[in-house]
N, C-alpha and C positions, 0 to 999 in steps of 0.2 A: 143146534140150531142153524139157520142156509138164512146166508141174505138177499135180500130182495131188496133188489128197487126199479121196484114196477112202478110207473105213476097212474094215481089213480084221481078221480074227480073232488074238487072244494068246490066250498061251500062261495055263492057267487057274492064275490069281493072280499076272498080273498086269495094268499099265493097260493100257489102247487104244494098239492102236498104227498110226501113221498113217501113210503114202506122202505123201513131201514132195516127188518126184519120180521119175519114170520118162521115162528117154532110150531112145533109137531102138536100142542097138546090145541092150539087154534090164541095163541097170545101172540099176540106185536104188538112193533114201537116205529111211530109211525111221528111225522115231524112237521112240522110248517111255520115258514114267516111268514109273518105277516104286515099289512102296512105300516111302516112307520121304525121298520126293523124288529119288532117283537118276537119272539120265539117259542111256537106250542110244539112239547116233545111229549108223547103220551105209550103209554105201554099197558094192553087192556089183560092182565090176569083175567079168565074166566073161570077158576076153583075160587075165589077168593068171593065177601059182599060188601067190601069195604072199598074203598079208595086216600087216596093221602094224591093233596094235590101243593108245588110248593114255587113261589113267588122269588124267583133269584135274583139278584141284582148281583153287577159284576162290579162292587164294590168291598174293597177293605181298608183293613189297616193299614198295608200298605200304600194306601193313593194315601195319607194324611202323609201333613208336617209336622213336625212339632210344637207351632203352633193350634193346630186340630186335632192333637191329638190324644186317641178314642172318639173321636165324632160319627163313624160306621157303629161303633158301639152302642155311644150313648142313645144315636139315633133309630138304632133298633129298640132298645124302649119304649121309648117316646110315643110310636106309633099305632101304641096298645093303648095310648090315650086318651084318642077320639078321632072321631075325624068329623069333615060339614056336616055329616048327618050322623053319628052315634055316637053315643056315647061310651067310656072306657066300659064300663060297668052294660051299658045293653050287646056291646062286642062281647064280653065274655058269657051273658046272661043268654044270649042268641046261640054259641057252642057248648055251655051246657046245657041247654035246652034239648039235645038233638045227643047228650051221651060222646061230642064230639071233644079232641082234643086244636089244641092251636096253641102256639111259636112261632119261639124262632132262634137264630144265633147268628153268631159274626165272628164271621175267619179272617183272616189276615189277606186272602183276596178277590172273598166276594159273599151278601149275604145274605141269607135265607125264610124269607117265612114258610110256613106250613103248618095244614090243621090234615088232620084226619078222621075219617068221616062213613059211618053209614053211604053208600053208594047211594042213593034215594037224598041224599043229601049234603052232597057236591055242590049244586047250584048255592046254597047257603053257603058253603064252604069260597069258590070261588068269588063270590060276592064280598065277602069281607075279608079277604086278602086284599082284593081288589081295592078295594073300596081303605086301606089305611095304606099301602102301597102310592093311590093315586090321588088322593086328598086329606092326608092327615095335617092338623089342626097346626101342632108343635109350636102351642101354648110359653107365655114367657113363665104363667103359673106352671104348668103343667113342667120345666125344663124344673124350675127347681124343688118340686118335690118330689121328681127323678135323679136326681142328683143327687141326693140321699142317695138311692138307694143302689145307685152304681159307687158309688164313692164305699156302700155297707157292702155292695160287690169284693170289689178292691180288700176290702178290714179280709172280707174273709177266702180271700185265696191267699192275704199275706198270712195267715192265719196256719194255714196247711201245708208243712214245708215240702210236701213230695209237689203238691201247686208250681208253690214261687219254685223251687228249682228251674225247673222248665222251662216261667218266663226271663232270670236269672241268665241260663242255662241261650239262647236265644238272642241275648243281650250279649253275655260273652262273647260272642261267635259271630251275630251281623253286629257290634255293634251299635254305634251312631244311625246305623240305617234306619229305614220302615221296619223293613222286617228284622230290626233287632228289639223294638218296640215292642210293650203286650197290647194286646186287641183292649185290651181297657184301659190303657192310656194310664195317667199318673194320679195321686191327690193335687197337683199343684195344675195338671191341664185340664181334668173335672171340672173345679173351681175355676178356673177360667174360663171356660165355652159358655160361652152368651147363646143370647137367640138368637140369633143374626148369624152364628159362626153353623148351629146345627140347622135350623133352618135350611138357612143356603147353600149347606153339603146336600139337604134332600131335594131341593129344587137343582141341580147345580150337577147334581150327579144319581137320579134319579131319574132320567132319561131313560126313552122306550129303547134308544138301541142297544142298552145296560141290562138292559130284563129277560132273561126266558123262562115262561110257565109248562110245570112238570107233572103231571098226576099221571099214577101209575093202583092198580085195579080192577075192578067192576065198570069200567071206563067205556066208552067211547070216544074216539076222534074229533068227531065232529062234532058233537053234544057239547062237547070242552073247548071248541072251536067259537061254539053258538058263545057258550056263558062268558068266555074269555075277553070279544068281541065286544060282549054288552061293557063289560066290567071297566075293561078302560077307552070308550068310548070313540073321541072324538081324538084322540092320541093318536090314534092306530089311522093314522094321514099323513102322504106328501113320501117323496123321496125315499126316507132313509132306511142306509139297510143298519144288518148288526153291525155291535161294537168289534174291531176284530180282536182279535183270539191274543190274551198278554201273552208275551214271550221272556219277559225280562229283555236285560241288558247287556251289555260291551265289561258297564262295570260291577256283575257280578262277584263276589268274591273269590277268593281261592283261596285265600289259607282264612284262621279266626281275627276278631281284628283283638284281641285280647288270649294271656299265656289262661289266667283263670279270673273266674270272679264268686267272691266270695257275701255270707247275710251272713252275720254272726247271732246266735238265737244258741239259752239254752234249749237244746232240746234233747232227749233220748238218744232216737238215731241221731247220724249223720246223714245226708240224705244228700248222694251225686249225680253226675251228671258227667261225661267224659266225653268229649265227639269230636266231628271236624265236619267239613264241610262235603255237603253230598251232590247227589246230580240231580239234574231239574227236572219237573214231569215226562218233560219231553221229548229226554235222553234216552237213544235205543236202550240201553242199559239196565232201562230198568227191571227190568223182570230178571236178568240176573242178580242184580242186587237185590232186587227181594230176595229172591232163592236163597241166597249169600247169607243175608241179616235173617232169616227167621230161623238159616239151620247155628247160622251162628248166637241166638240169645232170644228167638220165636218163642218157644213152648220149652217142656217140661225134660222135653227129651235132647233141650241145645247145648253146645258144646256147655255155655257161662251157666246155666242153668245146674251142669249135671258137674260139673267141676269146684264152682264155687258155694253152691247150696246141698247137694242130695252128698254131694264125698267129704266136706268141708264142712255145712254146717254154718256157716258166715254171717249170713243174713236170711232174711224171711221170703226176701222179694228181688231178681236180680232180672236182668233181657233188655235186649236192645234195639232199636227203633228207624225208621225211615220216614223225612217227613222230607213232601218234592212242594215245590214252587216254582214260578216262569223261573226259567235261565239260571236256578241252583235249586239246593235242597241240604241234608242235611241227616249225615248219622251218628247214631250217641247209644248208650253206655250207661243202666241207670241203678242203680243200687241204693239200700238204705240196709246200714249198721250200726252198731256200736263205732263209739268213736275210737277209741283202739285199735279195731276193727282196716278199720280203714288205706290202711297205708299194703296190709297184705291184701283186700278185695284188689285197689288199684294196681298193686304186682301181676294179682292170676291174672283180671284183664284185658291188662297189659300184655303181657306170656303170650293170656289164649286168640287175641287178634293178630301177635307179631305172626303165630303159626297158623296158623289162616292162608294169613298173606303170601309167605312165602312157600308152604304149600299147596295150598285150597282146598278142598274138602272130599272126602272122597265119595261114590259113585251112589252108595247105602245114605249120606248125609244128606247129597244133592237130591236124591229119589224120595225122601222124604221130607226135606225140604219145600220141592213141587208139590207135595202129596198136599201140605197143611198147609198148602197157599188157597189148592184149588178144593178141596172141600171147605177151608174155612171163605170160600166166597160164594159155593154156591148156596151154604150151609147161608150166613149174610143176606140173601135174597131173597125169605123163603118170607117176609113182608114187604105190604104195599110203602113202607117208605125209605125202604131200603134201594129197595128198587126205583121210587122218585126220586132220591139222592143219588143214586146212579146217572138216568136219564141228564139232572142240571149240573153232575161234574162235567159230564162228557163231554156238553155242548161246552158247558165256560172255559175251564178248564183243558185240554182236549181240541176241542175244532173238529169232536167226529165224536160217535157211534160204536161200540165194538159191539159184538155180540158176546154174548159170554162163551158164545165156543171157538170161536177169534183170540180169546184169552187167554180159553185153558190150554190151546192151540200153541199161542207164543210161551206159555210153560211150561208144555213140555218139553219144548223144542230147545228149552236152556241144558244145558250139558255142562259135564266138570268145566272145560279147560273154560266155557263165559264164565266161570263163575268165579275159576280160577284170577280171569284178567281180571276181573275188577277187581277183587280184594287184593291183587298187589297193587291195584289204585286204590280206591278205599279205605283201606285198611290201612296203607303208609302212608294218609296227608297227615299234617301239622296237626294235632289237639289243639280240645282247648276242655277247663276243668270248669265245672260250678259246686261249689257248695255249701250249703246250707245246713252251718250247726255249730257247734259250739269252739268255733277255731278266728284266731287271728290271722295278718292279714301276711303277720311274715312267717306263720307256718304253713304255707299253702306254696311253698318256695320246696318242700319236702313232700309235699303230693304229688 
């Protein structure tokens, strides 16, 4: 792919459209900033018959205080309950009638509402999503009924140790900060939320400068602009500019909030997450860190998988992961095993991480990590939904769009010295341990 920054004529009444990328197959990535600060990005994929459109709002659980913990996720549920012109049933019926899928998700730093439809039904998808985001009623009656649904979702998370250990790890690592809280909130915070709390969050946070609309598939940029302009109407006015890129702050943690976290539960397996503070998503070392993490615990050929599962048969599942946020992040290793094997598994994990921190990785491991990341990225972008999501995250999280070819080139540029340097930093940081299983607090010290 090649980067093309040519300017093309834009429809009357909207800002300049910039072509960010053109590929050899006729695909195009284009961006327009509309009045009021709303941004629209599209990726034309000539070889498909469908389209996915998403409306992204730059608000998530990281923006919440203790008093409104879970409000962003609660609101995501509530917006589907009805608008000034459509009931919840009418919204669902309209999408089912064309065989489409409409859903949403909330993360720590953003919320996304999306729909996947045949390209011919793109106008319906934009209209419905736009209605949800701009004209939700958020009635007290709907809040009461949806409160039960959210509480059931929390209960479902609590019933899955492999899920609850991840929220416990975030709490152990980041403590009482917003990053340490679950996106779902707590039972107490959800029960305490009022209609004024949730609707006030909607009115204050779903402002046009925080909104990004992305679409990918058999789409034309000008058509999407026209549909978005109609959906947002009078809100697209004034001199407003897009909200500034979220960059974190100087108070970003450098060490875990506490050494251990425990959810005591009678389980056949103990679920573990061992990890440390990682790197932020704008850190230039993130590509080297990704290659390192992939070789350490990112697949069946990784060191952790080979040493702990293949050679010793101590676990069914073991692997590592990186999470990136504005200004900070995390590195973690997950394992699930019988309680009697926990000390041995943790010893092996720590020994392997120490070896990589001291010696780095072999040229073969670095090459394999690069190849795994590159192949996984390209294969993961074969559908319109993943392309739509990449556009949204590029705009909201990174403030720029990088063509796929450029990302692949950056991965190719990672060498053994860069991996050794990032491993020596990341894998020697103070760690914390989150445990879900049949343990007592007093037993965690020996782990």
